N, C-alpha and C positions, 0 to 999 in steps of 0.2 A: 504494500500500500504506500502511496506517495504521501510525504509529510504535508501537513497543513502549515504554510509559511505565513503565520500571522504575527506581525510586528506589534510591540506594545503601542497602545494608542497615545499619541502626543496630544497633550492638552495645553492650549494657549489662551484659554479664557479662565478668569478667576471664578470661583464657585458662585459669587454673587453677581456675575456679569449680567445675566438676564434680568434680575431684579432691578439693578441699577439702570439698565437700558430702558426697561419698561417705565420706571418712574420718571426718567428724563423725557421720554417721548410723550408720556401722558401729560406731564406738567407743561411742556412746550406746546403740544398739539391741541390740548383742550383750552389753552389760553389764547390761541390764535384766532384770527377772523379771516376766512371761515375756519372752523375747527377741523382737525384731521388727526388720524392715527395711521402709522405704517402697517401694511398688510401682514407683516411677519407675526403680529400678535394674534392672528387668527389661530395659529398652529400650536395649541396645546394638544394633549392627547385626543380630546373630543374633536377639536378642530381638524386634526389630521384625519380622523375617521370620517368626518363629514366631507372633507375634500376628496378622499378616496371614493366616497359615494357619488360625489359630483362627477368624477371622471367617468362613471358608468352611466350617467344620465343620457338619454337620447339627444338632448339639446346641446350637450357639452362635447363638441367635436375635437378639440385640440389634442387630447391624449390619443384618441384613435388615429387621427390623421398623422401625428408624429410617429406612432408605432408603425403605421403602414409604410412610411418612408424608410424607416430603419430596417424593417423586415426585407425591403427590396434592395436597399443601398449599403447595408452594413459590410458585405464583402468588398464592395468598391472602396468604401472608406478605409478598410483594413489594407487593401492593396495600394491605395494612393499614399497613405501616411506611413505605412510600415512601422507603426507605433510600438515601442517596447513598453511604454507606460501609459495606462489610461487614468487620467485624473478626472473624477466626477465631482463637480461642485454641487453637493447634495449628498444624501445618505448612501447612494450607490445600491439601493435595495430594489430598484424597479425592474420590471420585465424589460423595459426599453434598454436599460444599461446592459442587460445580459445579452441582448441581440448584438451589441457592439463587442462585448467581451468574447462571445462565442466566435464571432468572425475573426477577431484578432488572434484568438487561440488557434483557430483552424488554419490561419495564414502562417502560423509558426513564429510570430514576432512577440507575442504578449509575454512579458516577464514580471510585470509589477502592476498592481491595482492600487490606486490611492483615492480615498474618499474623504471629502471635507464636509463637515456639518457642524452647526452650532449646538446640536443636541448630543450630549455625551451618550445617553442611553440609546438613542436611535442609531448613532454611529457604531457603537459596540455591537449591537444586534446585527447591523448590516455587514460589518467587516467579518464577524464570526461566520455568518452564513456564506459570504463570498469565499472565505478561506476553505470552508468545507466543500463548496461546489467547484472551486477552481484549484484543486489540489496541485501542488507543485508550483503555483504562481504566488509570488510574494504579495501580501496584502497589508497596506498601511492605512491607519485612520488618523485623521487630524481634527481635533475639536477646535474649531476656530470660526471666525467670521470672514466670509469670502470677500468682503470689502476691506479687510485689514490684514489678513494673514496669508495671502497668496504666495508671498516670497518665502514662506517657510515650508512649502510643499516639497517632499522628496520625489525621487523618480529618475530613472535612467533615460536619457534622450535616445531617440526622439519621443517626445511626449505628445499626447493628444488630450487636450482639456475639453471636457464635454459640459456644456451648460444648456440643459434641455428644458422642455416643458413650456417655453415661452416666458420664463421667469424674468428675462431681461426686460420685458414689457412693464414690470412693476417699478422700474427706475424712471425717474424724470430724465429728460435728455442730457442734462449736465452730469447726472449721476451715471448714466450709461457711458458717456465719454470717459469719465474717470475710471470706471470699472474696466472697460475694454483696454484702456491704456495700461492699467495695472496688470492685467493678464499678459499683455504684450511685454511688459517690463520683466516678467519672470521667465519668459520663454526665450530660447535661443533662436536665431534665424533658422528657418526651415521647420520649426515645430508647428503644432497645429491647434486650432480652435474649431470645435463643432458647436454651432449655435442654433438653438431652436427659436423660431419667431412665428407668431401668429400673424396672419396677413389681413390687410384691409379687405372688407367685403360688405355685403349689404347690411344695413342697420338692423333689420329684423333678425337675421341670423345671429348677429353679434349680441344684441340685447337678450335674446332668448337663452343664449349660452350662459348668461350671468343672472338670469331671472327665470328659473325653470318652473314648470307648471306644478311640480310637487312641493316647491318651497324649500328644497334642501339648501340652495344657495342663500336664501334669506336666513335660515337657521345658522348657516356658516358665518354670515356677515354679523349677525347679532352675537355670535360666540365671543367676539372681542369684548363685549360688555361683561360676560361671565368671567373672562380673564381678569378684567379690571376689578370686579367684585371680589374674586378669590385672592388675587395677588396684592392688591392695594387697599383691601378692606373698603371697597366702594359699595354704594347701595343703588346702583342702576337697576331698574326693572326693564329687562330686554323687551318685554311686550309693549313698552311705551314707545318703541321705535319701529318704523316701517322700513323695510328693505327697498332700496331704489337702485336701479341700474340705468345709466344714461350714456348714450353715445355722443361724444364731443367730436363733431365732424371737422372742426378746425384743427384741433390737436391730434386727431385720429387716435383717440383712446377711449376705452370704456371707463367710466367712473362708477364705483360702488359707493353708495352713501347710506347712512342711517338718518331717517327723518323723524324728528320728534312729533308724536301724534298729539301732544298737548304741551302746555308750558311745564317745564320740568326744572327742579333744582336737585342735583345729585351731590352727595358728599363723598369725597375720596379721603378717608380718614388717614391713611398712611402718608399722604402728602399734605394734610391739613388744608385741603382745598375744597371749595364749593364751586360747582360748575352749573351754570344756568343755560337752559335751552328755551328759546321762544317756540311756540307752537309752529310747526312747519320748518323749523331750522334744521339744516342738514350738516352732518359731519362726514367728510370724505374718509373712507377706510381703505380704498385701493384705487390705483389707476392700472389699467392693463393696455399698454400701447399696442397698436397694430401697425404692421410694417409693409413697405413695398421694396422690391428688389433693389432699385436704384438707391434708396435711402440706406438700406443695410450695407451696401457696397461702400457708400461714402463714409458711414460711421466706422466701418472696419478699416478703411484706408486711412482715415484721420488718426486711428489708434496705432497704425503701423502694421496692418495686415493686408494681404491680397486675397480677395475672394476667388477661390479656385473652382469650387463646385457649388451649385445651387439646385436643390431638389425640392419639389412640392409633392404633396399627395395627389391622387388622381383628380380630386375635385378642386385642387388649387386653393385650399383653405389655409395651409400651414407650410412652412418652409424650413429646411435644414440648410445651413451655410457651412461649408468647409473652407476655412481661411488659413493661409500660411503666414507665419511671422516673417516679415521682410528682413 
């Protein structure tokens, strides 16, 4: 039997990192006008379960569309990159990642799997599973924030960094530029980035993907209030807020918001803060930018990459970009 080559998990975040970051984001975002919170706070254990449920909804096409591309193109990605190391920004536990890993292993180049995630528990679970499934391949886990700790990633060149799922769309344009430049900064010329981007399409399809008939996305959106209640001793009643999904045609992004159904005053005891909402006032909880090929190519070029391959699913809803570091 081949050994499981599981490295010790490297932890680059203090134990109280999440608590301090949530407190900072809540204090700043709830005092702003308009109010906002970053989407990463959806994803406690319950939020992660709800998102997995969302990915199986008929209205939510991105997961299926990206999987379709990878199922067809993973062997080509392996052939073009010849990657020895796959670095996934995320827990590395998804079926989509395994399509890439299987193709790289079949091509005979895969020597090292590196997963980066902010969640220690999710990362350890994912890396243990990967080490068992990919016996003989070295597996490393890094507990870190992919906006801060990219430079600490191990791995033997050539590396392929995968940032899938359209998560890049949650960043504002300036944040995207900073993030892509940071990835380029840790790669050597000739190494690779595989980027998943949801594409601009008709408004009805987009809005339905974020406002499904069963209300799962609405529950997911309101979950951020449960997180505030539990982690910061707040007293929000999630039922006081309606889920709203809006297409901004000028910015070409979906906004998810929570709209107060009545005038509300909530207390966040851990912050010594009272937060007031007028009836109908909205708090933005997520943007999800949608992309066009030309725009993706420009953003990659500005960060120091050349777009080498562009693939979409059959319906043209989602794209994978394979870019080479210049």
